[in-house]
C-alpha positions in Angstrom: 4.4 33.3 20.3 7.1 33.3 17.8 7.3 30.6 15.0 9.8 27.8 15.4 13.2 28.6 14.1 14.1 26.5 11.1 17.7 25.0 11.3 19.5 25.5 8.0 20.4 22.1 6.2 17.8 20.1 8.2 14.9 19.0 6.0 11.6 17.8 7.1 11.4 13.9 7.0 8.2 11.7 7.0 7.7 8.0 7.0 4.6 6.5 5.4 3.2 3.8 3.2 3.1 3.9 -0.7 -0.6 3.9 -1.8 0.0 4.6 -5.6 2.6 4.2 -8.2 0.6 4.9 -11.4 2.2 8.1 -12.3 5.7 8.1 -14.0 8.4 9.0 -11.3 5.8 9.9 -8.8 4.5 7.9 -5.8 1.7 8.9 -3.4 2.7 8.3 0.3 0.2 8.1 3.0 1.5 9.3 6.3 -0.4 8.7 9.6 -0.2 11.6 12.0 -0.9 11.0 15.7 -1.7 14.0 17.7 -3.5 15.0 20.9 -6.9 16.5 20.6 -6.6 20.3 21.6 -9.5 20.3 24.1 -9.9 16.6 25.3 -6.3 15.5 25.1 -7.3 12.1 23.6 -5.0 10.7 20.8 -6.4 11.5 17.3 -5.1 9.7 14.0 -5.1 11.7 10.9 -3.8 10.8 7.6 -2.2 13.0 4.9 -1.0 12.1 1.4 2.2 13.4 -0.1 3.3 13.3 -3.7 7.0 12.3 -3.8 9.5 12.0 -6.6 10.7 8.4 -7.4 13.3 8.9 -10.2 14.3 5.4 -10.4 10.9 3.8 -9.9 12.1 1.6 -7.0 9.0 1.9 -4.7 6.2 -0.6 -5.0 2.6 -0.6 -3.7 2.5 -1.2 0.0 6.2 -0.4 0.7 7.1 1.8 3.8 9.3 4.6 2.7 11.1 7.7 4.0 10.5 10.9 2.1 12.3 14.3 2.6 11.2 17.8 1.7 12.5 19.4 -1.3 11.9 22.2 -3.8 8.8 22.3 -5.7 9.1 19.8 -8.5 5.7 20.0 -10.0 2.2 21.5 -9.0 1.8 18.9 -6.2 5.3 17.3 -5.7 7.4 18.8 -2.8 8.8 15.7 -1.6 11.6 13.2 -2.7 12.0 9.4 -2.0 15.1 8.8 0.2 14.9 5.1 1.0 12.7 2.2 1.2 12.4 1.3 4.9 10.5 -2.0 4.3 9.5 -3.7 1.2 5.9 -5.0 1.0 5.3 -8.7 0.6 5.1 -9.6 -3.1 2.6 -12.3 -4.2 4.1 -14.8 -6.6 3.3 -14.4 -10.3 1.4 -17.0 -12.3 4.6 -18.1 -14.0 6.2 -18.7 -10.5 3.2 -20.8 -9.3 3.2 -22.8 -12.5 6.8 -23.6 -12.2 6.4 -24.7 -8.6 3.2 -26.8 -9.0 3.0 -27.5 -12.8 0.8 -25.9 -15.3 -1.8 -28.7 -15.2 -2.8 -27.7 -11.5 -3.5 -24.1 -12.6 -6.0 -25.2 -15.2 -7.7 -27.8 -13.1 -11.0 -26.7 -11.5 -10.6 -27.0 -7.8 -14.0 -26.0 -6.7 -16.2 -28.7 -5.1 -18.6 -30.3 -7.6 -22.3 -29.6 -7.1 -24.0 -32.4 -5.2 -27.0 -34.0 -7.1 -30.3 -33.4 -5.7 -31.8 -36.3 -3.6 -34.1 -38.5 -5.7 -37.7 -38.5 -4.4 -38.8 -41.7 -2.6 -42.3 -42.7 -3.7 -42.7 -45.0 -0.7 -42.1 -42.1 1.8 -44.9 -39.9 0.3 -47.7 -42.3 1.4 
């Protein structure tokens, strides 16, 4: 069997979810790979993490992104961010909540107060 021929100018692309943005200009993308089991033919799900270059820092945690293969950029980085396919839902900040409902609502304790213990009835003990 011969290895598949590489088409010049065609780079490998993958789509996955951003799992980390803690490094400067680098994101970690988790790609889900679905293949058939070699012997049993049943679908098997595998995951692989790729380090990708994000020069502008556009990607956020939870985004679905497209990455493309590139030359080695560091010891682990061999991929580059091409586009953000779907942005993750962003939770509102404390300032946005305060503006919408008022600062007093944020400071108020909304937990249910503890109910006092029932007082013993001396007549019921006889």
